[in-house]
DSSP file (Angstrom, degrees, kcal/mol; ACC not computed):
  #  RESIDUE AA STRUCTURE BP1 BP2  ACC     N-H-->O    O-->H-N    N-H-->O    O-->H-N    TCO  KAPPA ALPHA  PHI   PSI    X-CA   Y-CA   Z-CA
    1    1 A M              0   0    0      0, 0.0     2,-0.0     0, 0.0     0, 0.0   0.000 360.0 360.0 360.0 133.4   20.1    3.0   20.8
    2    2 A P        -     0   0    0      0, 0.0     2,-0.1     0, 0.0     0, 0.0  -0.330 360.0 -99.6 -72.9 154.1   16.9    4.8   19.7
    3    3 A K        -     0   0    0      1,-0.1     2,-0.5    -2,-0.0     0, 0.0  -0.414  31.2-125.9 -70.9 146.7   14.3    3.0   17.5
    4    4 A R        -     0   0    0     -2,-0.1     2,-1.0     1,-0.0    -1,-0.1  -0.827  12.4-152.6 -92.4 129.5   14.3    3.6   13.8
    5    5 A N        -     0   0    0     -2,-0.5     2,-0.2     0, 0.0    -2,-0.0  -0.768  19.9-169.0-101.8  89.0   11.0    4.8   12.4
    6    6 A D        -     0   0    0     -2,-1.0     2,-0.1     1,-0.1    -2,-0.0  -0.506  24.5-111.1 -77.9 146.3   11.1    3.5    8.9
    7    7 A H     >  -     0   0    0     -2,-0.2     4,-2.1     1,-0.1     3,-0.5  -0.436  25.4-116.9 -71.6 149.1    8.6    4.7    6.4
    8    8 A I  H  > S+     0   0    0      1,-0.2     4,-2.5     2,-0.2     5,-0.2   0.846 115.7  55.0 -59.1 -34.9    6.1    2.1    5.2
    9    9 A L  H  > S+     0   0    0      2,-0.2     4,-1.7     1,-0.2    -1,-0.2   0.862 107.6  49.8 -68.2 -34.4    7.3    2.4    1.7
   10   10 A V  H  > S+     0   0    0     -3,-0.5     4,-1.6     2,-0.2    -2,-0.2   0.905 111.3  48.5 -68.3 -42.2   10.9    1.6    2.8
   11   11 A L  H  X S+     0   0    0     -4,-2.1     4,-1.0     1,-0.2    -2,-0.2   0.911 111.8  49.3 -64.1 -42.9    9.7   -1.4    4.8
   12   12 A L  H  < S+     0   0    0     -4,-2.5     8,-0.3     1,-0.2    -1,-0.2   0.846 107.8  55.0 -66.1 -32.8    7.7   -2.7    1.7
   13   13 A T  H  < S+     0   0    0     -4,-1.7    -1,-0.2     1,-0.2    -2,-0.2   0.875 108.8  47.1 -67.3 -35.5   10.8   -2.2   -0.5
   14   14 A S  H  < S+     0   0    0     -4,-1.6    -1,-0.2    -5,-0.1    -2,-0.2   0.656 103.4  77.9 -81.1 -14.1   12.9   -4.4    1.7
   15   15 A A  S  < S-     0   0    0     -4,-1.0     5,-0.1    -3,-0.2    -3,-0.0  -0.411 103.2 -75.5 -83.8 166.9   10.2   -7.1    1.9
   16   16 A P    >>  -     0   0    0      0, 0.0     3,-1.3     0, 0.0     4,-0.9  -0.277  47.2-111.0 -59.5 153.6    9.6   -9.6   -0.9
   17   17 A W  H 3> S+     0   0    0      1,-0.3     4,-1.2     2,-0.2     3,-0.3   0.797 114.2  59.3 -60.9 -31.1    7.7   -8.1   -3.9
   18   18 A W  H 3> S+     0   0    0      1,-0.2     4,-2.2     2,-0.2    -1,-0.3   0.733  94.9  64.1 -74.1 -20.6    4.6  -10.0   -3.3
   19   19 A V  H <> S+     0   0    0     -3,-1.3     4,-2.7     2,-0.2    -1,-0.2   0.913 102.7  49.3 -65.4 -42.1    4.1   -8.5    0.2
   20   20 A S  H  X S+     0   0    0     -4,-0.9     4,-2.6    -3,-0.3    -2,-0.2   0.886 109.9  51.0 -64.8 -38.8    3.7   -5.1   -1.4
   21   21 A I  H  X S+     0   0    0     -4,-1.2     4,-2.1     2,-0.2    -1,-0.2   0.921 112.8  45.2 -66.7 -43.7    1.1   -6.4   -3.8
   22   22 A I  H  X S+     0   0    0     -4,-2.2     4,-2.4     2,-0.2    -2,-0.2   0.928 114.2  49.2 -63.8 -45.4   -0.9   -8.1   -1.1
   23   23 A F  H  X S+     0   0    0     -4,-2.7     4,-2.5     1,-0.2    -2,-0.2   0.897 110.6  51.0 -61.5 -41.0   -0.7   -5.0    1.1
   24   24 A S  H  X S+     0   0    0     -4,-2.6     4,-2.4    40,-0.2    -1,-0.2   0.905 110.6  48.4 -62.0 -42.4   -1.8   -2.8   -1.8
   25   25 A A  H  X S+     0   0    0     -4,-2.1     4,-2.5     2,-0.2     5,-0.2   0.897 111.4  49.7 -66.5 -40.7   -4.8   -4.9   -2.5
   26   26 A V  H  X S+     0   0    0     -4,-2.4     4,-2.4     2,-0.2    -2,-0.2   0.927 112.2  47.2 -63.6 -45.3   -5.8   -5.0    1.2
   27   27 A V  H  X S+     0   0    0     -4,-2.5     4,-2.6     2,-0.2     5,-0.2   0.911 112.2  51.0 -64.0 -42.6   -5.5   -1.2    1.5
   28   28 A Y  H  X S+     0   0    0     -4,-2.4     4,-2.9     1,-0.2     5,-0.3   0.945 112.1  45.5 -60.2 -48.1   -7.5   -0.7   -1.8
   29   29 A V  H  X>S+     0   0    0     -4,-2.5     4,-2.1     1,-0.2     5,-1.7   0.888 113.3  50.8 -62.9 -39.7  -10.3   -3.0   -0.7
   30   30 A A  I  <>S+     0   0    0     -4,-2.4     5,-3.3    -5,-0.2    -1,-0.2   0.914 117.4  38.3 -65.0 -42.4  -10.4   -1.4    2.8
   31   31 A L  I  <5S+     0   0    0     -4,-2.6    -2,-0.2     3,-0.2    -1,-0.2   0.861 121.5  42.6 -77.8 -35.7  -10.6    2.1    1.3
   32   32 A A  I  <5S+     0   0    0     -4,-2.9    -3,-0.2    -5,-0.2    -2,-0.2   0.815 134.7   5.2 -83.1 -31.1  -12.9    1.4   -1.6
   33   33 A F  I  X5S+     0   0    0     -4,-2.1     4,-1.2    -5,-0.3    -3,-0.2   0.766 126.8  44.0-124.0 -45.8  -15.4   -0.9    0.0
   34   34 A L  I  ><S+     0   0    0     -5,-1.7     4,-2.1     2,-0.2     5,-0.2   0.945 111.7  48.7 -75.5 -47.5  -15.1   -1.4    3.8
   35   35 A A  H  ><S+     0   0    0     -5,-3.3     4,-2.6     1,-0.2     5,-0.2   0.926 111.5  49.6 -60.8 -46.9  -14.4    2.2    4.9
   36   36 A P  H  > S+     0   0    0      0, 0.0     4,-2.2     0, 0.0    -1,-0.2   0.887 109.8  52.2 -59.8 -37.0  -17.4    3.6    3.0
   37   37 A A  H  < S+     0   0    0     -4,-1.2    -2,-0.2     1,-0.2    -3,-0.1   0.889 114.4  42.3 -64.2 -39.5  -19.7    1.0    4.4
   38   38 A W  H  < S+     0   0    0     -4,-2.1    -1,-0.2     1,-0.2    -3,-0.2   0.841 118.1  46.0 -75.7 -32.2  -18.6    1.8    7.9
   39   39 A L  H  < S+     0   0    0     -4,-2.6     2,-2.0    -5,-0.2     4,-0.3   0.762  86.3  88.9 -86.3 -24.9  -18.7    5.6    7.4
   40   40 A E     <  +     0   0    0     -4,-2.2    -1,-0.1    -5,-0.2     4,-0.1  -0.519  44.7 136.3 -77.8  87.5  -22.0    6.0    5.6
   41   41 A N  S    S-     0   0    0     -2,-2.0    -1,-0.2     2,-0.2     3,-0.1   0.202  80.9 -90.3-117.9  13.9  -24.2    6.4    8.6
   42   42 A G  S    S+     0   0    0      1,-0.4     2,-0.2    -3,-0.1    -2,-0.1   0.248  89.9 117.9  98.9 -14.1  -26.4    9.3    7.5
   43   43 A S     >  -     0   0    0     -4,-0.3     4,-2.4     1,-0.1    -1,-0.4  -0.562  69.5-126.0 -87.0 154.6  -24.2   12.2    8.7
   44   44 A A  H  > S+     0   0    0      1,-0.2     4,-2.3     2,-0.2     5,-0.2   0.891 111.0  50.2 -64.3 -40.0  -22.8   14.7    6.4
   45   45 A V  H  > S+     0   0    0      2,-0.2     4,-2.5     1,-0.2    -1,-0.2   0.925 111.1  48.3 -65.3 -45.7  -19.3   14.1    7.7
   46   46 A G  H  > S+     0   0    0      1,-0.2     4,-2.3     2,-0.2    -2,-0.2   0.897 111.6  49.9 -61.2 -41.8  -19.6   10.4    7.3
   47   47 A E  H  X S+     0   0    0     -4,-2.4     4,-2.2     2,-0.2    -1,-0.2   0.903 111.8  48.7 -65.2 -41.4  -20.9   10.7    3.8
   48   48 A G  H  X S+     0   0    0     -4,-2.3     4,-2.4     2,-0.2    -2,-0.2   0.911 112.4  47.4 -64.0 -43.1  -18.0   13.0    2.9
   49   49 A L  H  X S+     0   0    0     -4,-2.5     4,-2.3     2,-0.2    -2,-0.2   0.870 110.7  52.5 -67.5 -35.3  -15.4   10.8    4.3
   50   50 A A  H  X S+     0   0    0     -4,-2.3     4,-1.9    -5,-0.2    -2,-0.2   0.917 111.2  46.6 -63.0 -44.6  -16.9    7.8    2.6
   51   51 A Q  H  X S+     0   0    0     -4,-2.2     4,-2.1     2,-0.2    -2,-0.2   0.915 113.3  48.5 -64.6 -43.7  -16.8    9.6   -0.8
   52   52 A T  H  X S+     0   0    0     -4,-2.4     4,-2.2     1,-0.2    -1,-0.2   0.887 108.9  53.7 -64.0 -38.7  -13.2   10.7   -0.2
   53   53 A S  H  X S+     0   0    0     -4,-2.3     4,-1.0     1,-0.2    -1,-0.2   0.894 108.6  49.3 -63.6 -39.4  -12.2    7.2    0.8
   54   54 A K  H  < S+     0   0    0     -4,-1.9    -1,-0.2     1,-0.2    -2,-0.2   0.893 113.0  47.6 -65.4 -39.4  -13.6    5.8   -2.5
   55   55 A E  H  < S+     0   0    0     -4,-2.1     4,-0.4     1,-0.2    -2,-0.2   0.835 113.8  45.6 -72.8 -32.0  -11.8    8.5   -4.5
   56   56 A L  H  X S+     0   0    0     -4,-2.2     4,-2.4     1,-0.2     5,-0.3   0.599  89.5  87.2 -87.3 -11.9   -8.4    8.0   -2.8
   57   57 A A  H  X S+     0   0    0     -4,-1.0     4,-2.5     1,-0.2     5,-0.2   0.924  89.8  46.3 -57.4 -49.4   -8.5    4.2   -2.9
   58   58 A P  H  > S+     0   0    0      0, 0.0     4,-2.3     0, 0.0    -1,-0.2   0.892 111.2  53.2 -63.1 -37.1   -6.9    3.9   -6.4
   59   59 A F  H  > S+     0   0    0     -4,-0.4     4,-2.7     2,-0.2     5,-0.2   0.957 112.5  43.1 -60.6 -51.3   -4.2    6.5   -5.6
   60   60 A F  H  X S+     0   0    0     -4,-2.4     4,-2.3     1,-0.2    -1,-0.2   0.885 112.2  54.9 -64.6 -37.2   -3.1    4.5   -2.4
   61   61 A G  H  < S+     0   0    0     -4,-2.5     4,-0.4    -5,-0.3    -1,-0.2   0.913 112.1  42.5 -60.7 -41.9   -3.3    1.2   -4.3
   62   62 A I  H >X S+     0   0    0     -4,-2.3     3,-1.3     2,-0.2     4,-0.8   0.921 112.9  52.3 -72.1 -43.4   -1.0    2.4   -7.0
   63   63 A V  H >< S+     0   0    0     -4,-2.7     3,-0.8     1,-0.3    -2,-0.2   0.886 107.7  52.8 -60.2 -37.5    1.5    4.2   -4.6
   64   64 A L  T 3< S+     0   0    0     -4,-2.3     4,-0.3     1,-0.2    -1,-0.3   0.590 101.5  61.2 -76.8  -7.4    1.7    1.0   -2.6
   65   65 A L  T <> S+     0   0    0     -3,-1.3     4,-1.4    -4,-0.4     3,-0.4   0.650  85.0  78.1 -85.6 -17.4    2.6   -1.0   -5.7
   66   66 A I  H <X S+     0   0    0     -3,-0.8     4,-2.1    -4,-0.8     3,-0.4   0.918  89.9  52.8 -60.2 -45.6    5.8    1.1   -6.3
   67   67 A P  H  > S+     0   0    0      0, 0.0     4,-2.9     0, 0.0    -1,-0.2   0.825 102.8  60.4 -61.9 -27.9    7.8   -0.8   -3.6
   68   68 A A  H  > S+     0   0    0     -3,-0.4     4,-2.2    -4,-0.3    -2,-0.2   0.924 106.4  45.7 -62.9 -42.0    6.8   -4.1   -5.3
   69   69 A V  H  X S+     0   0    0     -4,-1.4     4,-2.4    -3,-0.4    -1,-0.2   0.930 115.1  46.8 -65.6 -44.8    8.6   -2.9   -8.5
   70   70 A L  H  X S+     0   0    0     -4,-2.1     4,-2.4     1,-0.2    -2,-0.2   0.893 112.9  49.2 -64.8 -39.0   11.6   -1.7   -6.6
   71   71 A S  H  X S+     0   0    0     -4,-2.9     4,-2.5     2,-0.2    -1,-0.2   0.879 110.1  50.9 -66.6 -38.9   11.8   -4.9   -4.6
   72   72 A L  H  X S+     0   0    0     -4,-2.2     4,-2.5    -5,-0.2    -2,-0.2   0.911 111.7  47.8 -63.7 -43.4   11.5   -7.0   -7.7
   73   73 A I  H  X S+     0   0    0     -4,-2.4     4,-2.8     2,-0.2     5,-0.2   0.910 111.2  51.5 -63.6 -43.5   14.4   -4.9   -9.3
   74   74 A R  H  X S+     0   0    0     -4,-2.4     4,-2.2     1,-0.2    -2,-0.2   0.920 112.1  45.8 -60.0 -46.5   16.4   -5.4   -6.1
   75   75 A D  H  X S+     0   0    0     -4,-2.5     4,-2.5     2,-0.2     5,-0.2   0.902 112.3  51.0 -63.3 -42.3   15.9   -9.1   -6.1
   76   76 A W  H  X S+     0   0    0     -4,-2.5     4,-2.3     1,-0.2    -2,-0.2   0.921 111.8  46.9 -61.1 -45.2   16.7   -9.4   -9.8
   77   77 A L  H  X S+     0   0    0     -4,-2.8     4,-2.3     2,-0.2    -1,-0.2   0.876 111.3  52.1 -63.9 -38.5   19.9   -7.4   -9.4
   78   78 A S  H  X S+     0   0    0     -4,-2.2     4,-1.5    -5,-0.2    -2,-0.2   0.920 112.7  44.1 -63.8 -44.6   20.9   -9.6   -6.4
   79   79 A N  H  X S+     0   0    0     -4,-2.5     4,-1.4     1,-0.2    -2,-0.2   0.869 111.7  54.0 -69.1 -36.0   20.3  -12.8   -8.3
   80   80 A Y  H  X S+     0   0    0     -4,-2.3     4,-1.4     1,-0.2    -2,-0.2   0.910 108.5  49.5 -64.9 -42.0   22.2  -11.3  -11.4
   81   81 A Q  H  < S+     0   0    0     -4,-2.3    -1,-0.2     1,-0.2    -2,-0.2   0.816 107.0  55.5 -67.6 -31.2   25.2  -10.5   -9.2
   82   82 A K  H  < S+     0   0    0     -4,-1.5    -1,-0.2     1,-0.2    -2,-0.2   0.834 108.1  49.1 -70.7 -31.3   25.3  -14.0   -7.7
   83   83 A R  H  <        0   0    0     -4,-1.4    -2,-0.2    -3,-0.2    -1,-0.2   0.833 360.0 360.0 -75.3 -32.6   25.5  -15.5  -11.1
   84   84 A Y     <        0   0    0     -4,-1.4    -2,-0.2    -5,-0.1    -3,-0.2   0.421 360.0 360.0-119.3 360.0   28.3  -13.3  -12.4
């Protein structure tokens, strides 16, 4: 049987909601602070990549929070169905 290549958002949706929040925070910190520090080495390409990384960090942070909401809704519906 071939391997399934699930998208990261699908994997985060099937995980508990807090996993997505932690993953989102780690990606945000990496893109906003760590990557620019590693990329700012004096070259024009490195400076451009560092600036782009800083600008894209909030976008990726928010996009990676969407599975947390979906996972929370999935858990809520699952618990609701168990009660009734």
